[in-house]
VOTI-74357 format. One record per residue (C-alpha): x, y, z; residue number from 1. Coordinates in steps of 0.001 Angstrom, whole numbers, plus 500000, padded with zeros to 6 digits. Example, Ala and Ser with C-alpha at 12.3 -4.5 7.8 and 13.67 -1.06 7.14 Angstrom:
BEGIN
X_Y_Z_i
512300_495500_507800_1
513670_498940_507140_2
This chain:
BEGIN
X_Y_Z_i
500000_500000_500000_1
501056_503575_499463_2
502424_505086_502725_3
500206_507771_504210_4
502387_509018_507052_5
505592_511038_507029_6
508831_509076_506968_7
511169_508978_509916_8
513991_511566_509832_9
516626_508923_509076_10
514638_507602_506106_11
514098_511146_504902_12
517826_511828_505066_13
518596_508742_503006_14
515955_509596_500421_15
517339_513097_500047_16
520787_511694_499333_17
522038_512152_502880_18
521040_515803_503407_19
518145_517127_505472_20
517132_520765_504921_21
517629_522920_507986_22
516846_526527_508875_23
514128_528808_507546_24
512888_528518_503972_25
514514_530854_501509_26
512524_533317_499441_27
511675_532215_495913_28
513811_533526_493092_29
512743_534412_489571_30
512504_531288_487467_31
512494_530717_483708_32
509382_531557_481717_33
507172_528619_480763_34
504739_528473_477845_35
502050_525968_476843_36
500175_526062_473546_37
497130_523778_473573_38
496687_524214_469815_39
500178_523163_468705_40
502410_520119_468750_41
499490_517799_469308_42
500198_514096_469014_43
499167_510971_470925_44
501158_509841_473963_45
501458_506071_473997_46
500315_504620_477331_47
503032_502009_476944_48
505782_504499_477863_49
504837_503985_481535_50
505940_500330_481612_51
508150_498447_484055_52
510027_495178_484499_53
509001_492965_487436_54
506688_495280_489375_55
504823_493853_492343_56
501059_493520_492045_57
500246_496313_494495_58
502306_498867_492587_59
500954_497626_489255_60
497409_498197_490478_61
498241_501549_492067_62
499685_503103_488899_63
497498_501070_486513_64
500658_499668_484965_65
499969_499549_481208_66
502701_497145_480105_67
504858_494733_482103_68
507980_492962_480818_69
509374_489552_481629_70
512949_490225_480568_71
516602_490351_481492_72
519547_487985_481127_73
517888_485116_482979_74
514949_485044_480561_75
517189_484314_477549_76
517451_480678_478616_77
514148_480345_480440_78
512689_476857_479892_79
508927_477189_480273_80
508474_473414_480333_81
510851_472935_483277_82
510190_476383_484795_83
513928_476917_485122_84
516207_479820_484246_85
519928_480046_483705_86
521210_483146_485494_87
524077_483605_483021_88
526949_485861_484079_89
524647_487573_486591_90
525064_484573_488901_91
527718_481997_488032_92
525954_480674_484879_93
523687_478571_487098_94
520455_476764_486297_95
518040_477612_489103_96
514502_476157_489035_97
511719_478481_490101_98
509673_477683_493172_99
506674_475759_491988_100
503909_474264_494066_101
503071_471587_491498_102
506009_470698_489205_103
504050_467723_487877_104
501595_470111_486191_105
504241_471975_484214_106
504261_473803_481913_107
501011_474981_483500_108
501603_477116_486557_109
505160_478092_485652_110
506634_481445_486598_111
505902_482635_483063_112
502262_481616_483414_113
501980_483335_486788_114
503519_486475_485332_115
500955_486639_482528_116
498101_485768_484870_117
499145_488585_487200_118
499163_491011_484290_119
495685_489987_483236_120
494521_490556_486813_121
495961_494086_486931_122
495170_495015_483326_123
498775_495223_482106_124
499852_494017_478667_125
502645_491423_478749_126
506055_491596_477069_127
507391_488036_477064_128
511006_487321_476135_129
511596_484457_473697_130
515012_482842_473137_131
516917_483437_469911_132
520139_482182_471501_133
519347_478583_470557_134
519728_477211_474090_135
517488_476935_477177_136
518040_475431_480629_137
517951_471656_480240_138
515780_470559_483187_139
514670_471394_486741_140
517947_470322_488285_141
520521_472819_489519_142
523623_472921_487348_143
526443_475303_486546_144
528184_476227_483329_145
531686_476162_484815_146
531946_473351_487360_147
535052_473615_489514_148
535259_469838_489682_149
535177_469618_485879_150
537070_472744_484785_151
539366_473472_487705_152
539817_476250_490292_153
538254_479610_489445_154
538513_483255_490337_155
535181_483280_492171_156
532574_480707_493166_157
528990_480797_494392_158
529192_480935_498210_159
526057_478753_498435_160
527085_476357_495661_161
530901_476307_495625_162
531190_473977_492622_163
529786_476760_490415_164
532481_479169_489282_165
532480_482397_487327_166
534213_480829_484338_167
537570_482504_484910_168
540773_480911_486096_169
542366_482270_489268_170
544487_484620_487147_171
541334_486059_485506_172
541706_484461_482066_173
538474_482943_480710_174
537918_479206_480708_175
537259_477962_477183_176
536108_474695_475693_177
533436_473987_478288_178
530432_471852_477335_179
527180_473860_476767_180
525114_470783_477566_181
526294_470958_481171_182
523383_473370_481678_183
521504_473712_478437_184
519628_472001_475641_185
519213_473208_472068_186
516041_475204_471378_187
515195_476171_467806_188
512222_478053_466359_189
509977_475081_467117_190
510560_475784_470826_191
509218_479315_470319_192
506220_477895_468462_193
505481_475626_471412_194
505871_478495_473899_195
503517_480789_471996_196
500978_478009_471511_197
501125_477192_475211_198
500505_480823_476154_199
497660_481034_473649_200
496111_477916_475142_201
496289_479327_478664_202
495476_482995_478043_203
494198_483378_474495_204
495856_484903_471446_205
497169_488454_471331_206
493897_489550_469726_207
491906_487901_472516_208
493688_489388_475525_209
496675_487059_475652_210
500357_487935_475407_211
500546_490973_473155_212
504318_491568_472882_213
507328_489302_472389_214
510898_490509_472910_215
513284_488866_470455_216
515597_487738_473237_217
517577_490099_475457_218
520711_492038_474455_219
521996_489467_471944_220
524974_491690_471109_221
526301_490827_474597_222
525747_487059_474472_223
529509_486509_474162_224
529821_487952_477675_225
526531_487269_479442_226
526050_483731_478053_227
529605_482834_477140_228
529247_479342_478632_229
527101_478464_475581_230
527963_481347_473226_231
531618_482444_473592_232
531807_484459_470342_233
529977_487606_469335_234
526841_487572_467189_235
527470_488953_463697_236
525258_490873_461282_237
524221_487875_459193_238
523469_485565_462089_239
521372_488217_463825_240
519376_488612_460615_241
518952_484884_460101_242
517962_484169_463686_243
515460_487023_463637_244
513953_485749_460397_245
513520_482227_461767_246
512370_482918_465303_247
510261_486026_464663_248
508539_484272_461769_249
507711_481421_464152_250
506009_483886_466526_251
503984_485464_463721_252
502960_482069_462365_253
501764_480942_465794_254
500019_484230_466699_255
499716_486640_463756_256
498421_489555_465867_257
501322_489375_468331_258
503845_492218_468144_259
507605_491728_468158_260
510397_493927_469491_261
514013_493673_468367_262
516985_493589_468265_263
516821_494455_472006_264
520352_495847_472043_265
522056_496886_475282_266
522645_500560_474398_267
523868_503147_471921_268
526692_500869_470731_269
524046_498356_469649_270
523045_500762_466872_271
526617_500995_465582_272
528254_497592_466175_273
527292_493941_465968_274
528036_491637_468869_275
530875_490176_466797_276
532458_493605_466361_277
531944_494411_470047_278
533605_491122_470937_279
536486_491528_468466_280
537178_495218_468977_281
536788_494909_472738_282
539836_492628_472605_283
541815_494212_469778_284
540793_497888_469746_285
539561_497873_466123_286
536758_500378_466763_287
537766_502698_463915_288
537319_499912_461352_289
535337_497016_462827_290
535639_494021_460503_291
532025_492815_460593_292
530756_496260_459669_293
533387_496579_456931_294
532187_493267_455501_295
528679_494759_455258_296
529452_497831_453215_297
530471_499924_456214_298
526839_500302_457278_299
526057_500565_460985_300
524187_497605_462441_301
520960_499470_463273_302
520118_500709_459769_303
521389_497460_458227_304
519091_495441_460511_305
516070_497611_459667_306
516837_497294_455934_307
516829_493525_456261_308
513547_493479_458191_309
511996_495667_455509_310
513296_493334_452800_311
511668_490374_454550_312
508261_492057_454530_313
508646_493038_450889_314
509560_489480_449939_315
507094_487522_452084_316
504317_490022_452806_317
504678_489610_456592_318
506050_492158_459017_319
508162_490262_461535_320
509472_493357_463370_321
506989_495785_464914_322
509208_497743_467334_323
512846_498805_466985_324
513972_498172_470550_325
517261_499406_472031_326
517972_499653_475768_327
519431_502767_477343_328
521477_503080_480503_329
523174_506457_481037_330
526915_505924_480832_331
527803_508927_483003_332
529540_507744_486163_333
527102_506817_488936_334
523955_508039_487183_335
522206_504675_486789_336
523428_503382_490170_337
520974_502409_492882_338
522324_505064_495256_339
521682_508760_494630_340
525394_509561_494869_341
527044_512783_495903_342
525891_516253_494918_343
527895_516206_491681_344
526411_512853_490649_345
522890_514053_491440_346
523378_517170_489309_347
524785_514999_486523_348
521774_512664_486741_349
519417_515586_486153_350
521478_516962_483256_351
521919_513618_481579_352
518239_513220_480673_353
519047_515588_477812_354
520739_512704_475992_355
517242_511498_475166_356
516535_514444_472858_357
518909_517415_472920_358
521278_517774_469899_359
523371_520316_471821_360
524037_518065_474820_361
527411_516302_474586_362
527184_513118_476622_363
529388_513446_479723_364
530837_509946_479492_365
533114_507920_477237_366
530543_508589_474500_367
531561_512272_474437_368
529177_513233_471628_369
525498_514126_471269_370
523341_511032_471643_371
519863_512338_470625_372
518616_508873_471438_373
514922_509179_470606_374
515279_511345_467464_375
518108_509067_466321_376
515914_505977_466609_377
512978_507717_464944_378
515117_508861_462010_379
516474_505344_461550_380
513044_503717_461311_381
511620_506501_459150_382
514486_506112_456675_383
515003_502367_456742_384
511690_500742_457763_385
508772_503206_457872_386
505896_502196_460117_387
508145_500547_462698_388
507625_501820_466243_389
510426_502571_468707_390
510914_501091_472168_391
513264_500967_475134_392
512312_497839_477052_393
515043_498586_479587_394
516292_501930_480876_395
517157_503392_484250_396
518346_506699_485639_397
518948_505080_489040_398
518540_506629_492465_399
515230_504859_493082_400
515337_505574_496821_401
516023_509306_496423_402
514105_512433_495533_403
516843_513097_492979_404
515997_509830_491234_405
512303_510742_491254_406
513029_514124_489648_407
515048_512445_486888_408
512368_509801_486291_409
509586_512401_486110_410
511681_514301_483568_411
512283_511111_481565_412
508588_510191_481482_413
507724_513674_480266_414
510377_513465_477543_415
509214_510017_476397_416
505699_511356_475874_417
506756_514607_474237_418
509236_512925_471879_419
506807_510215_470787_420
508390_507025_472116_421
506009_504125_471565_422
506982_501823_474451_423
509359_501934_477418_424
509759_499815_480536_425
511858_500757_483548_426
514493_498269_484750_427
513515_497138_487236_428
510421_498332_489060_429
510870_500461_492190_430
509390_499402_495481_431
505986_500942_496133_432
507336_503243_498857_433
510398_504457_496943_434
510435_508013_495561_435
510756_506865_491957_436
507386_505127_492300_437
505911_508547_493027_438
507310_509884_489771_439
505056_507342_488064_440
502121_508256_490337_441
502439_511879_489226_442
501582_510719_485703_443
499380_507693_486429_444
497582_508223_489750_445
498384_511603_491280_446
495239_511721_493467_447
494950_508068_494487_448
491734_507860_492462_449
493168_507245_489002_450
493929_510874_488074_451
496353_510839_485176_452
498339_512984_482790_453
496656_513509_479419_454
497010_511274_476373_455
497528_514031_473770_456
500849_515837_474005_457
500806_519640_473665_458
503622_522060_472940_459
505293_523094_476197_460
508551_525028_476467_461
510837_526358_479180_462
513327_529186_478889_463
515694_526984_480932_464
514960_523272_480792_465
517831_522610_483182_466
515971_524423_485962_467
512305_523942_485151_468
511143_521259_482733_469
507508_521475_481638_470
505283_518910_479890_471
501662_519367_478877_472
498870_517156_477593_473
495132_517099_477084_474
493124_514339_478727_475
490672_512628_476416_476
487906_511747_478873_477
487236_515271_480182_478
489409_517478_477938_479
491329_518686_481010_480
494639_520441_480398_481
497364_518720_482460_482
500824_520175_483150_483
503801_518564_484866_484
506569_520928_485990_485
509848_519473_487321_486
511981_521873_489354_487
515456_520359_489056_488
517140_523210_490934_489
517814_523662_494632_490
515819_526933_494707_491
512154_527804_494954_492
511416_529337_491545_493
508600_531731_490690_494
507833_531619_486974_495
505200_532955_484592_496
503282_530273_482691_497
501826_531553_479420_498
498849_529634_478026_499
497557_529621_474455_500
494292_527945_473530_501
493056_527802_477127_502
490702_529921_479183_503
490544_531161_482748_504
489730_528729_485515_505
490882_527061_488708_506
493623_524452_488455_507
494020_521670_490976_508
497622_521261_492143_509
499373_518033_493173_510
503014_517918_494207_511
505779_515523_495163_512
508669_517098_497038_513
510903_516908_500078_514
508017_518270_502143_515
506481_514771_502114_516
508417_511948_500501_517
505678_509511_501486_518
503494_510469_498550_519
501944_513028_496230_520
500217_515853_498148_521
497200_517940_497125_522
498185_521602_497370_523
496161_524822_497270_524
494377_525504_493985_525
495986_527770_491394_526
493933_530518_489756_527
494495_530703_485994_528
493849_533802_483936_529
492875_533888_480247_530
496527_534106_479191_531
498167_532134_481989_532
499358_532476_485571_533
502419_532879_487777_534
503324_530200_490297_535
506118_529229_492661_536
507589_525766_492161_537
509451_524551_495274_538
513054_523396_495037_539
513473_519794_493888_540
509795_519186_493273_541
507390_517682_490743_542
504135_519591_490304_543
501061_518412_488403_544
498447_521071_487576_545
495019_520072_486239_546
492777_522620_484524_547
489346_520972_484335_548
486923_520849_481438_549
486223_524297_480018_550
489786_525514_480558_551
490802_524424_477062_552
489490_525688_473770_553
486497_523339_473997_554
486595_522104_470397_555
485408_518499_470503_556
483965_518253_466987_557
486060_516129_464634_558
486487_516966_460946_559
484404_515188_458358_560
485900_512104_456742_561
488122_512789_453717_562
487013_511524_450318_563
488050_508132_449035_564
491697_508382_447890_565
492480_507968_444217_566
495739_506658_442758_567
498000_508683_440513_568
501403_507343_439492_569
501854_503704_440547_570
505344_502149_440469_571
506767_498900_441764_572
507337_500339_445248_573
505185_503478_445479_574
501662_504805_445020_575
500758_508492_444643_576
497459_509185_446460_577
495135_512179_446458_578
491745_512799_448052_579
489043_515426_448428_580
489420_517575_451563_581
487632_517326_454884_582
485657_520131_456483_583
485876_521298_460095_584
484378_524086_462222_585
487831_525444_463114_586
489881_524133_460199_587
491726_520983_459229_588
495437_521017_460139_589
496549_517792_458487_590
495846_514319_457154_591
497219_510891_458059_592
497522_508082_455515_593
497092_504517_456744_594
497779_501148_455139_595
495120_498603_456136_596
496698_495245_456976_597
495232_492065_458392_598
496046_493358_461882_599
494426_496759_461327_600
495461_500198_460045_601
499143_501186_460100_602
500028_504865_459712_603
502438_505321_456790_604
502665_509098_456555_605
501165_512539_457085_606
500414_515500_454860_607
499191_519042_455316_608
497627_518975_451842_609
495428_516449_450055_610
498085_514275_448436_611
500806_511900_449591_612
503082_509339_447932_613
503449_506066_449836_614
506850_504462_449230_615
508701_501345_450363_616
506072_498949_448990_617
506570_495510_447466_618
506202_495123_443696_619
503106_493476_442204_620
501291_493529_445564_621
497798_494729_446482_622
497502_497369_449221_623
494488_499108_450771_624
494769_502718_451959_625
492510_505025_453991_626
492955_508650_455075_627
491942_510461_458290_628
491872_514206_459017_629
492717_516082_462230_630
492069_519600_463468_631
493973_521993_465758_632
492316_520553_468856_633
493524_517079_467981_634
490116_515726_466990_635
490423_512959_464397_636
487895_512188_461693_637
486454_508874_460708_638
488491_507080_458075_639
487811_507684_454420_640
486485_504871_452261_641
489346_502564_451330_642
491234_502332_448059_643
492839_499062_446995_644
495621_499361_444442_645
498262_496941_443139_646
501846_498098_442691_647
503512_497641_439337_648
505480_494486_438575_649
509233_494717_438442_650
510297_495883_434988_651
513544_495759_433064_652
515510_498959_433646_653
516154_500870_430418_654
516980_504456_429532_655
519646_506958_430416_656
521308_508069_433622_657
523541_510793_434982_658
525892_510723_437960_659
526845_513821_439917_660
530123_513806_441857_661
531236_516371_444442_662
533985_516099_447042_663
535128_517854_450163_664
538839_517177_450634_665
541435_517675_453339_666
545036_516473_453577_667
544880_512717_453231_668
541108_512371_453226_669
537872_513322_451484_670
534099_512921_451485_671
532435_512120_448143_672
528757_512882_447552_673
527273_510998_444586_674
523870_511682_443012_675
522356_509100_440636_676
519532_510291_438362_677
517341_508193_436065_678
517021_510271_432878_679
515241_507492_430973_680
511542_506960_430379_681
511171_503761_432406_682
511809_502960_436032_683
515046_501398_437262_684
514347_498570_439717_685
517652_497891_441422_686
520929_499491_440464_687
524664_498963_440748_688
527012_501873_440157_689
530639_501286_439116_690
533634_503534_438539_691
537432_503437_438682_692
539600_505662_440865_693
542085_507494_438583_694
545025_506974_440987_695
546285_504010_442986_696
546389_506058_446198_697
542625_506729_446338_698
540935_504308_448707_699
537318_503698_449706_700
536481_504104_453403_701
533111_504016_455127_702
530086_504578_452862_703
526377_505159_453319_704
523055_504635_451526_705
524565_501807_449423_706
526629_498650_449772_707
530143_499833_448866_708
533079_497658_447772_709
536512_498253_446229_710
538577_495779_444228_711
541802_497229_442875_712
540897_500579_441354_713
537246_499596_440744_714
534572_500763_443188_715
530988_499518_443163_716
527924_500752_445034_717
524737_498666_445107_718
521347_499958_446206_719
519808_499229_449591_720
516232_498026_449939_721
514780_501501_450372_722
516454_503316_447449_723
516630_500652_444754_724
513807_501982_442606_725
514336_505134_440573_726
511278_506310_438699_727
511867_508351_435509_728
513426_511631_436565_729
514069_510430_440133_730
517413_510745_441936_731
519068_509225_444961_732
522059_510452_446923_733
524800_508191_448248_734
528337_508811_449465_735
531465_507662_451230_736
534585_508784_453047_737
537934_508009_451431_738
541684_508560_451653_739
544212_509837_449104_740
547744_511119_448666_741
549373_513096_445885_742
546183_514060_444056_743
542455_513336_444283_744
540905_513573_440777_745
537299_512665_440010_746
536532_509391_438187_747
536467_509745_434414_748
533340_507632_433833_749
530464_505913_435617_750
528300_502945_434660_751
524917_502009_436116_752
523835_498392_435628_753
526533_498166_432964_754
525254_501198_431073_755
527464_504256_430639_756
525990_507313_432359_757
526200_510759_430773_758
């Protein structure tokens, strides 16, 4: 239950990071100006951003936990039939069976079953991890991957099971050549089929309230470390692709409405490097030219992976990846630790949330560059696999037992909603009485009666986000305007809050602060004028203001449905659509185009006008499209009547071409930008560009937007899945970094698919 009494002074001191305020309160100082525009920046906030891993039932009920993940290293080798996990490097590579009252009834009643059953009882959707590793724990017996009796003395052993070692000799060198079957048994895609079918039998399909989400394993780019007793080498590009194809396809075949999340990488490096490159370069220092990436045209793993998932759908007509999922743990020293840390660490924790979005924030860790994590992920899926959602099924800013941790978490939750993340789950869940749990209550149950932050994000800005962060949303049920303000400074700050698209009224105020760490407190109401208000936000506090119905513009009338779309130019991978406009009492602000699949509509793009070209389609395939309209208040129309259209079959490329070549050079190096244009009268479906360097000193380095290779003086660039079709008159841009000495002349000639380009 949520605590209702003040904490003891000692507990308060710990929660504040070891400091208890003393002396009289200081006068408030002028704070940064805040502004909220209820008519701008409107977009849905996914409820799934408020997820957790392994929350207890009381907390799940309290915050109406929307999504709950069964994940982590131990779940990679979870055997649902034996109800046994292997704890991997987390705990001596041991098989440990779960407590089970009736082992004879397994797989019924396993920990996995109880997890899903608990979610159904609390209303949370389940994320279940499925193994791609190819191994699961072999039975219900305890066993260890590196037996001391079998493999000799080791650096460390389990104090409760001393035959289980950490897999390193006393001098720290890794033990190699151990037998994977000491703990594990092979588990191919058929194992996943059985698991999904079992869960469907117990709880129904995804469409019927069963398991909705499946994680494609857990951090496979770290298997060579976390599961090195069965997988001692890193996972390369090709094997990741092939395993995803096989295992994800098995999930979709068993439960077509289930949604998959992958590749479930451990962090930012998972976008750049395969597990094989992380393994190799971690030992040899080859980070500037990782061999697995070089063997794949120099393309980073993240975009390469998305290209391959897109190719699968184009070839087989089935989407096997629904969410691009990468974990995020701040790499700044001490930030994700359980303890709040000293004053410098606490300040760093609050600054470091900027890595989620801010292009000007240089990450204060070994990364030492802007991370822009959410925009980076969004740009990758938009460019390489449109329609894919983005997720972080593990993240943590630490400090769960401190007010500082709660401030950071409240800031993170606001950012996730504002930036449009589709799913996130905190690793792991806080205890119900920890301050970080109250950061979730601010958004999910601020009044103990289900009061929540709105579901439609609104534009909200602060003149100094480092002091006062502000997030705004409109609530669908009552059209209330909800604002969360996080004071990350040590001062009481008095700030003006300008409102656009709202009217005067009385706002209810709820706050979490050092004044009462036991829970969110209802404060005195705030009077709001027609253009805003001025308020004081206490030091280190989270404030939720709720302007009830009537305080917003009051527009609840949706636009009329757009007209049925019509098709213009149709190519092998694109369809040009247009439609008659909608009408609205205050004006239509935009249209959304949706592709209607067997699982329902999937948004493929937006337009401010009445036309849009859908790209990235498969050739000679039928698609159905509908269009919806939206107004400034965020009201959405009914869908237009649908249009079904078949893309053109793949044709033989004919006609002319031109190639543009520009370079930016410096001593010893250069960047080449290449533009390919189809000047013919027919489309080019798939292209391969070739040219020769004029000198022997010019060398190809890392390239982009094509698969680049060099053999002798000859360089070739082959299209990727998303830019292989060039309609008549269309162009695509590609490029690479190179090296040179002496001189750096341009190539004399280019050929495209063997044809000389003018």
